[in-house]
Structure formats: C-alpha cells, structure tokens
C-alpha positions as CSV (number, residue, x, y, z in Angstrom):
1,M,14.9,-3.5,-42.7
2,Q,11.2,-2.5,-42.8
3,E,10.8,-3.5,-39.1
4,N,13.7,-1.3,-38.1
5,V,12.3,1.7,-40.0
6,S,8.8,1.2,-38.5
7,S,10.2,0.8,-35.0
8,S,12.2,4.0,-35.1
9,P,9.1,6.3,-34.8
10,L,7.8,4.1,-32.0
11,R,11.1,4.4,-30.1
12,R,11.1,8.2,-30.6
13,R,7.5,8.4,-29.3
14,T,8.4,6.2,-26.4
15,V,11.4,8.4,-25.5
16,V,9.3,11.6,-25.8
17,L,6.5,10.0,-23.6
18,V,9.0,8.9,-21.0
19,V,10.7,12.3,-20.8
20,G,7.4,14.1,-20.5
21,F,6.2,11.6,-17.9
22,V,9.3,12.1,-15.8
23,L,9.1,15.9,-16.0
24,L,5.4,15.8,-15.0
25,S,6.3,13.5,-12.1
26,L,9.0,15.9,-10.9
27,S,6.4,18.7,-10.5
28,V,3.4,17.1,-8.8
29,R,4.7,17.6,-5.2
30,A,7.4,20.1,-5.8
31,P,5.9,23.3,-4.2
32,F,4.4,21.8,-1.0
33,G,7.5,21.5,1.2
34,Q,8.6,25.1,0.8
35,I,6.4,26.8,3.5
36,G,7.5,24.3,6.1
37,A,11.1,24.8,5.3
38,L,10.7,28.6,5.4
39,Q,8.6,28.8,8.5
40,P,11.4,28.7,11.2
41,R,13.2,31.5,9.3
42,V,10.4,33.7,8.0
43,Q,8.0,33.1,10.9
44,F,4.8,33.2,8.8
45,P,1.7,33.6,11.0
46,S,0.5,30.2,12.3
47,A,-2.8,30.8,10.6
48,V,-1.1,31.2,7.2
49,V,0.9,28.0,7.8
50,G,-2.2,26.1,8.7
51,V,-4.2,27.4,5.7
52,A,-1.3,26.8,3.4
53,G,-1.1,23.2,4.7
54,L,-4.9,22.8,4.2
55,L,-5.1,24.2,0.7
56,P,-3.2,21.6,-1.4
57,P,-5.0,18.5,-0.2
58,L,-8.4,20.3,-0.1
59,M,-8.1,21.6,-3.6
60,M,-6.7,18.3,-4.9
61,G,-9.7,16.6,-3.3
62,L,-12.3,19.1,-4.6
63,L,-10.9,19.1,-8.2
64,A,-10.4,15.3,-8.4
65,P,-13.9,14.7,-9.8
66,V,-13.2,17.1,-12.6
67,A,-10.5,14.8,-14.0
68,P,-12.9,12.1,-15.4
69,V,-15.0,14.8,-17.0
70,L,-11.9,16.3,-18.7
71,R,-10.7,12.9,-19.9
72,R,-14.0,12.2,-21.5
73,R,-14.0,15.5,-23.3
74,M,-10.3,16.0,-24.1
75,G,-8.5,12.7,-23.5
76,D,-5.9,11.9,-20.8
77,E,-3.0,13.6,-22.5
78,R,-4.7,16.9,-23.3
79,A,-6.3,17.1,-19.9
80,L,-2.9,16.6,-18.3
81,I,-1.4,19.4,-20.5
82,V,-4.2,21.8,-19.4
83,A,-3.5,20.9,-15.8
84,C,0.2,21.6,-16.3
85,G,-0.6,25.1,-17.7
86,V,-2.8,25.9,-14.8
87,G,0.0,24.7,-12.5
88,V,2.4,27.2,-14.1
89,L,-0.1,30.0,-13.5
90,G,-0.4,29.0,-9.8
91,A,3.3,28.9,-9.3
92,G,3.6,32.5,-10.6
93,I,0.8,33.7,-8.4
94,R,2.5,32.3,-5.3
95,M,5.2,35.0,-5.6
96,L,2.7,37.9,-5.0
97,G,2.9,38.3,-1.2
98,L,0.9,36.3,1.4
99,P,-2.4,36.6,-0.4
100,G,-0.7,35.4,-3.6
101,L,1.0,32.6,-1.7
102,L,-2.3,31.2,-0.5
103,A,-4.2,31.8,-3.8
104,G,-1.4,30.4,-5.9
105,T,-1.1,27.3,-3.7
106,A,-4.8,26.8,-4.1
107,V,-4.5,27.0,-7.9
108,M,-1.6,24.6,-8.0
109,G,-3.4,22.2,-5.7
110,A,-6.4,22.3,-8.2
111,A,-4.1,21.5,-11.1
112,I,-2.3,18.7,-9.3
113,G,-5.6,17.3,-8.2
114,V,-6.5,16.7,-11.8
115,A,-3.1,15.3,-12.6
116,N,-3.2,12.9,-9.6
117,V,-6.3,11.2,-10.9
118,L,-5.1,10.9,-14.5
119,I,-1.6,9.7,-14.0
120,P,-2.6,6.2,-12.9
121,V,-4.9,6.0,-15.9
122,L,-2.1,7.1,-18.2
123,V,0.2,4.6,-16.7
124,R,-2.3,1.8,-17.1
125,R,-2.9,2.7,-20.7
126,R,0.5,3.8,-22.0
127,F,2.8,1.7,-19.8
128,S,0.6,-1.4,-19.6
129,T,3.5,-3.9,-19.6
130,S,5.4,-2.1,-16.8
131,T,2.9,-0.5,-14.5
132,G,4.9,-1.1,-11.3
133,L,8.1,0.2,-12.9
134,A,6.3,3.3,-14.2
135,M,4.7,4.1,-10.9
136,G,8.0,3.5,-9.1
137,G,9.6,6.0,-11.5
138,Y,6.8,8.4,-10.9
139,A,7.2,8.1,-7.1
140,L,11.0,8.5,-7.3
141,A,10.7,11.6,-9.6
142,M,7.9,13.0,-7.5
143,G,10.0,12.8,-4.3
144,A,13.2,14.0,-6.1
145,G,11.4,17.1,-7.4
146,S,10.0,18.0,-4.0
147,A,13.4,17.4,-2.4
148,A,15.2,19.6,-4.9
149,V,12.8,22.5,-4.7
150,T,12.8,22.3,-0.8
151,A,16.6,22.1,-0.7
152,A,16.9,25.1,-3.0
153,T,14.4,27.3,-1.2
154,L,16.6,28.3,1.8
155,P,19.7,29.1,-0.2
156,V,17.7,31.4,-2.4
157,L,16.2,33.0,0.7
158,D,19.8,33.5,2.1
159,A,21.0,34.9,-1.2
160,T,18.1,37.3,-1.9
161,G,16.6,38.0,1.5
162,S,13.2,37.6,-0.2
163,W,10.8,34.8,0.6
164,P,8.7,35.4,-2.6
165,L,11.9,34.8,-4.7
166,A,12.6,31.7,-2.7
167,I,9.0,30.5,-3.4
168,A,9.7,31.2,-7.1
169,V,12.0,28.1,-7.2
170,A,8.8,26.1,-7.8
171,V,8.1,27.8,-11.1
172,M,10.9,25.8,-12.9
173,P,9.5,22.3,-12.4
174,A,6.0,23.5,-13.4
175,L,7.4,24.9,-16.6
176,L,9.4,21.8,-17.4
177,A,6.3,19.6,-16.8
178,L,4.3,21.7,-19.3
179,A,7.1,21.6,-21.9
180,G,7.6,17.9,-21.5
181,M,3.9,17.1,-21.9
182,V,3.1,19.4,-24.8
183,P,4.2,16.8,-27.5
184,Q,1.5,14.5,-26.2
185,W,-1.2,16.9,-27.4
186,W,-1.1,15.2,-30.8
187,H,-1.3,11.7,-29.4
188,D,-4.2,10.0,-31.4
189,E,-6.6,8.9,-28.7
190,P,-10.3,8.5,-28.9
191,R,-12.3,10.2,-26.1
192,A,-12.9,8.1,-23.0
193,E,-16.3,6.8,-22.4
194,A,-18.3,7.6,-19.3
195,V,-17.9,5.2,-16.4
196,A,-20.9,2.8,-16.4
197,D,-22.3,1.1,-13.3
198,T,-21.6,-2.3,-14.7
199,V,-19.9,-5.2,-13.0
200,A,-17.4,-3.0,-11.2
201,G,-20.1,-0.6,-9.9
202,H,-19.5,2.8,-8.5
203,P,-16.7,3.0,-5.9
204,M,-19.0,4.7,-3.4
205,R,-21.1,1.5,-3.3
206,S,-18.2,-0.9,-2.8
207,R,-16.0,-1.9,0.1
208,L,-13.1,-1.7,-2.3
209,G,-13.7,2.0,-3.0
210,W,-14.0,2.9,0.7
211,S,-11.0,0.9,1.6
212,L,-8.9,2.6,-1.0
213,L,-10.2,6.0,0.1
214,L,-9.3,5.3,3.8
215,F,-5.8,4.0,2.9
216,F,-5.1,7.0,0.7
217,G,-6.8,9.5,3.0
218,I,-4.9,8.5,6.1
219,Q,-1.6,8.3,4.3
220,S,-2.2,11.8,2.9
221,L,-3.2,13.2,6.2
222,L,0.1,11.9,7.7
223,F,2.1,13.3,4.8
224,Y,0.7,16.8,4.7
225,T,0.6,17.2,8.5
226,T,4.2,16.1,8.8
227,L,5.3,18.3,5.9
228,A,3.6,21.4,7.5
229,W,4.7,20.9,11.1
230,L,7.8,18.7,11.3
231,P,10.3,21.6,11.5
232,S,8.3,23.2,14.3
233,M,8.1,19.8,16.1
234,L,11.9,19.4,15.9
235,V,12.6,23.0,17.0
236,A,10.3,22.5,20.0
237,G,12.4,19.3,20.7
238,G,15.6,21.3,21.0
239,L,17.0,21.5,17.4
240,S,17.9,24.7,15.8
241,P,15.8,26.0,12.9
242,A,18.7,25.3,10.5
243,A,19.0,21.7,11.8
244,A,15.2,21.2,11.6
245,G,15.3,22.5,8.0
246,I,18.0,20.0,7.1
247,L,15.9,17.1,8.6
248,L,12.9,18.2,6.6
249,D,15.1,18.0,3.5
250,A,16.2,14.6,4.6
251,L,12.5,13.5,5.0
252,I,11.6,14.7,1.6
253,V,14.7,13.0,0.0
254,C,13.7,9.7,1.6
255,V,10.1,10.0,0.3
256,A,11.5,9.4,-3.2
257,P,13.1,6.0,-2.7
258,G,10.3,5.0,-0.3
259,G,7.8,5.7,-3.0
260,A,9.8,4.0,-5.7
261,A,10.3,0.9,-3.7
262,G,6.7,0.8,-2.5
263,A,5.3,1.2,-6.1
264,A,7.8,-1.3,-7.6
265,A,6.9,-3.9,-4.9
266,A,3.2,-3.3,-5.3
267,G,3.5,-3.7,-9.1
268,R,5.0,-7.2,-8.6
269,M,2.4,-8.3,-6.0
270,R,-1.2,-9.6,-6.4
271,Q,-2.1,-9.4,-2.7
272,H,-0.9,-6.3,-0.9
273,H,-1.8,-6.7,2.8
274,T,1.9,-7.1,3.9
275,L,2.9,-4.0,2.0
276,I,0.0,-2.0,3.6
277,V,1.0,-3.1,7.1
278,V,4.7,-2.4,6.5
279,T,3.9,1.1,5.3
280,A,1.8,1.9,8.4
281,L,4.5,0.5,10.7
282,A,7.2,2.6,9.0
283,C,5.2,5.8,9.5
284,A,4.3,5.0,13.1
285,T,7.9,4.0,13.9
286,G,9.4,7.1,12.4
287,L,6.9,9.3,14.3
288,L,7.7,7.5,17.6
289,G,11.4,8.1,17.0
290,V,10.7,11.8,16.4
291,L,8.9,11.9,19.8
292,V,11.2,9.9,22.0
293,L,14.7,9.8,20.6
294,P,17.4,12.3,21.6
295,S,18.1,15.1,19.2
296,D,21.2,13.6,17.6
297,A,19.4,10.3,16.9
298,R,16.3,11.8,15.2
299,V,17.8,11.6,11.7
300,G,17.2,7.9,11.7
301,A,13.6,8.3,12.7
302,V,13.2,10.9,10.0
303,V,14.6,8.6,7.4
304,V,12.2,5.8,8.4
305,L,9.3,8.2,8.4
306,G,10.2,9.5,5.0
307,I,10.4,6.0,3.5
308,G,7.0,5.2,5.0
309,L,5.3,8.4,3.8
310,G,6.8,7.9,0.4
311,A,5.4,4.4,0.1
312,G,2.0,5.7,1.4
313,Q,1.9,8.2,-1.4
314,A,2.9,5.8,-4.2
315,V,1.2,2.5,-3.4
316,P,-2.4,3.8,-3.8
317,G,-1.6,4.8,-7.3
318,V,-0.6,1.2,-8.2
319,L,-3.7,-0.2,-6.4
320,Y,-6.1,1.9,-8.5
321,G,-4.6,0.3,-11.6
322,K,-4.5,-3.2,-10.1
323,R,-8.0,-3.1,-8.8
324,G,-9.6,-1.3,-11.7
325,T,-11.2,-3.5,-14.3
326,D,-10.4,-1.1,-17.2
327,A,-9.2,2.5,-17.7
328,A,-12.6,4.0,-17.0
329,H,-13.0,2.1,-13.7
330,T,-9.4,3.0,-12.8
331,A,-10.2,6.6,-13.3
332,S,-13.4,6.2,-11.2
333,L,-11.5,4.5,-8.3
334,S,-8.8,7.1,-8.5
335,A,-11.2,10.1,-8.5
336,F,-13.3,8.7,-5.7
337,A,-10.4,7.9,-3.4
338,Q,-8.6,11.1,-4.0
339,T,-11.7,13.3,-3.7
340,E,-12.7,12.2,-0.3
341,G,-9.2,11.2,0.8
342,F,-7.6,14.6,0.1
343,V,-10.5,16.4,1.8
344,L,-9.9,14.2,4.9
345,A,-6.2,15.0,4.7
346,A,-6.8,18.7,4.3
347,F,-7.8,19.1,7.9
348,G,-4.7,17.4,9.3
349,P,-2.5,20.4,9.5
350,L,-5.2,22.6,11.0
351,L,-6.3,20.1,13.6
352,A,-2.6,19.5,14.5
353,S,-2.2,23.2,15.0
354,A,-5.3,23.5,17.1
355,L,-4.3,20.5,19.3
356,H,-0.8,21.9,19.8
357,T,-2.2,25.3,20.8
358,R,-4.6,23.7,23.3
359,A,-2.0,21.3,24.8
360,G,1.0,23.6,24.6
361,S,3.1,20.7,23.2
362,W,3.6,18.6,20.1
363,M,3.5,15.3,22.0
364,P,-0.3,14.8,21.8
365,V,-0.2,15.6,18.1
366,I,2.5,13.0,17.4
367,V,0.7,10.4,19.5
368,C,-2.5,11.0,17.6
369,L,-0.6,10.6,14.3
370,I,0.9,7.3,15.4
371,G,-2.5,6.0,16.3
372,I,-4.0,7.1,13.0
373,S,-1.2,5.4,11.1
374,M,-1.8,2.1,12.9
375,L,-5.5,2.4,12.4
376,G,-5.0,2.7,8.6
377,A,-3.8,-0.8,8.1
378,P,-7.0,-2.7,9.1
379,L,-9.2,0.0,7.4
380,A,-7.2,-0.6,4.2
381,W,-7.4,-4.4,4.3
382,R,-9.9,-4.8,1.5
383,A,-7.7,-2.6,-0.8
384,G,-5.0,-5.2,-0.3
385,S,-7.1,-8.0,-1.7
386,I,-7.3,-8.5,-5.4
387,G,-10.7,-10.3,-5.2
388,A,-12.3,-12.7,-7.7
389,Q,-13.2,-10.1,-10.3
390,G,-9.8,-8.4,-10.0
391,A,-8.1,-11.7,-10.4
392,R,-10.0,-12.5,-13.6
393,N,-9.2,-9.0,-14.9
394,S,-5.5,-9.2,-13.9
395,D,-5.2,-12.6,-15.6
396,S,-6.9,-11.4,-18.8
397,A,-4.8,-8.2,-18.9
398,T,-1.6,-10.2,-18.4
399,E,-2.5,-12.5,-21.3
400,G,-3.4,-9.5,-23.5
401,E,-0.1,-7.7,-22.6
402,S,1.9,-10.9,-23.3
403,S,0.4,-11.2,-26.8
404,N,1.4,-7.7,-27.6
405,S,4.8,-7.6,-25.9
406,G,6.7,-8.1,-29.1
407,H,6.0,-4.6,-30.4
408,R,4.9,-2.8,-27.3
409,L,7.6,-1.6,-25.0
410,V,5.3,1.2,-23.9
411,G,1.6,0.6,-24.3
412,S,0.4,3.3,-26.7
413,Q,-3.0,2.1,-27.7
414,P,-6.1,3.2,-25.7
415,E,-8.3,0.6,-24.1
C-alpha cells in the first residue's frame, strides 16, 4: 500500500514530464517549412527566401554556446522554459511584415538553438533508461509538428489571403511548448557544474568532437537547403506550384518517421557506422531521384529524401548522449557540434541560390548536394565509433541504470 501511494506522485510527474517533452518536441522545427511552402504562391523576393533560410541555422549555431551557461545558472528545465518563452515572442514578431518575418525567424532560431543543445542532456538525465525511445519520440514529434504547421499554412493563406496570418499558424505550437514545460520550473535540480577538461577533454581538441560536428553540419546543410528550395526545384522541373507544395508537405511528413526510426535504431546500437552510411545514401538517393525521375515518379524520391533527412536530424542527438561521458560532457559535445554545424548549414540556402542564379538551373545545386551527402559518411566515421572510454562509460551507465530500474521508469535524478 505504501509503495502504491509513493509511486502515484512519481507517475504523475512522469506523465507531466512526458507531455511537456512531447509539446516541446512538436515546436522545435515547426516554423521553418512555412516560407518554402508559401514561396511559389506569395513570390517573396529571392533575397528574403535566402536570408530566411540562412537565419534559423545561423542563429541556432550562434546561440548554442549560451545553453551550457544557462544550464549552469538555471538548470536544464528552467533554461528550456526561458527558451520556450523567447520562441513565443519570435513567433509573434514573424507576423509583422517582411522585416518582422526575418527578425522573428532570427529570434525563434536563437530560442531553438538553446533548446537543441539542452534536449539531449535532458533526455540523458531524465529518460536515462530509454534514451533511444525518448529521442525517437522527440524526432517523431519534431517532424509531426513541422508537417502540421506547413500543411496548415496554405489553407490559411487561401482562407484569408494574408501571408502574415498564414505565418501565425506557428504561434500555436510555441505556446503549447511553453505551457507544457512550465510545470518543470519546480523540478528540484542542483545547478550543473562547468565542463572540466578532464578525461573527456574539450570537443574542439578531439577527433570525436569534429566528427560529430561534420556529421551534424552536413546533415543540417542538406536539411535547410532542401527545405528552402525544394518547391522551386520541383516547379522548375515541370510541377505546378500546388503540386510542389504537396511534395514539400510529403517531405516534411516523412522526416518524422525517418527521425524516429533513426533515433530508435541509434539507441539500440553501440557502433553506428552502418546507420551513418544508410542515412547518407538515403539523402543522396532521394536527391538523385528529384533530379532524374519524371514528374509523376518524384513522390518516391521525396519520400526517401525525407526519411534520410529525418534520420540525419535525429541521430546526432542520440550520439551526443552515447558518446558523452556524463551530462556536462554531453552538453559540451552538443553545444560544440551545433554551434559550428549550424553555422556551416546556414550558408547552404544562400550558396544554393547563388549557384542557381549563376548556372540558370537547379541541376548543379542538386549534384553538389548529392556529393556533400556522400562525403559526410567518411567524415563522420569517428562519430560512429564508441571508443574505449565510451565503452567503459556505456557499460557503467547501463549497470547503474539496471540497479535503479525497479523504481525509475523515467530518470528524474540529476547526475
């Protein structure tokens, strides 16, 4: 009887945490497919589309180093709640004309940049017995939120004739994320300690850190460039704007199961070379199909591309936790890879636009993206290896988790 009474608050806290985590996950990519979906109909200036494609990864990269500072001062949960509040502000600013669209996108990118770093740390600490499952759920919800917002954008545009009101669709997931995470403000967590240059070392001085950076950066470059320009590529290939918009929706829908499957598979693996190669091949195959297949067969290519891009967005988050020796080292790896990786990715849409303008065709752009995707696999090889220190850490973590599994469905104690 006593055990049942004591377990009820734990179950309630677990449910509240899971609901908040899902709502947060729904919001972290929700706004970034809207401009690509609107472009064939609204005809934003090319410079606006290019800058709007650059801003999210650039701001996410620039703000990623802030996340470890916030977690030391506030704790993971409170830092995430602050990021959610800033995200709501940015979603509102995006409705205020073209300047507001760019400024609000930058603000949302900054907020999501902080969240991106902290989510793998939160998963490692609070979902320690089910990391792969949690990151798979995160990827699935992330893709579903992005797909739902993108799918709702054009109907709102049709109903209102106003692109700012269509952009306002992204306010809802931002508000839900804030509401879902607020209960975690009172989670009793001691402040995280600064990352020390101990056995793990600073990621900048390790092959592991650079390998994770290149894997994440290349996958993010592919993701944001495709998100910005796929409808224009498809229209240039003979599809109508409406059909191109539908295929963009299909791509974003496929990102969700691709991310979920990739994260779940990564959570079960110790070595990840095969998964890295499969992810790169899926992206390259999908892009090749967009380039060479006839119009009525491109849906298959878009599905494969979406699955590959989804895995490429989700697997790095699992690798930070798998390769990190503790929560502080996980935060350090996550911040380093995302800082430099997002800055690398930020220039993908602009460079793609410049190459298209110079060549007068999207073919050179797609060929370059295929080459970059295939180059990513060997560059990420070290990230696929658990290494001796990582193996010792993984074994000791598994033993610790097993000893606590009787009362710990969701890890709630800080490391």
